[in-house]
N, C-alpha and C positions, 0 to 999 in steps of 0.2 A: 609814486610821487614824481612829479615833473622836475627834471634837472634844469637849472638856469645857468647862464653864463655871466661872468662879470669881466669887464674889460680892464686889463692890466697895462700900465704905462711905465716906461723908463724915462727918467729925466737926465739930461746931459747939459753940461756947459762946455761947448767945444768937444774935445775928446774925453773930458773928465766925467765919469759916472757920478750922479748926485743921489738918486733915490729911485725906488720902484714901488708901485702900488696902484690902487684905483684912484680916480680923480678926487674922490672925497678924502681918502687917506692922505694923498699928496698935498691937498690944500691945507689940511690941518698941520701936517709936519713942516711944510715950507712957509706957512703963514701967508698964503695967497688965496684968492677967491677961486672957486671951482671954475668960473668963467675964464680966469687967467690961465689956469692949468689947461683947460680945453683949447684956448687960443694957441698955446705952445705946440699943439699937435698939427696946426694948420700949415699949409705950404707958405703962406705969407710970413709966419713967424720964422720958418726955416730960412727964407730968403733974407730976412732982416739980420740974421746971425752971421754976417760976413766977417766980423772980427772975433767970433767965438766968445763974445761977452754975454750973450743972452742965453737964458735957459730954453731948451727945446725938449719936446716930449715925443716919444715914438710908441705907438701901440704895439704891444707884444701879443702873443696868442691869447685867446680868451680862456679863462679858467672856469671849469665846470664846478658848480657848487650845488648842494642839495638843500 
């Protein structure tokens, strides 16, 4: 059976940890669209966070699942 990987993301507001999970899981828990969570991972979103008021996401290592 082929193993697949799922991408795991950590959400922060400034230095404060908010949540961790896949984009689908995070969108449900945070009440945001999947597109909004994906946008948080982009360099543009990180540049906009100069006052540490916006949520930003960082991709962690991929998790292997069967």
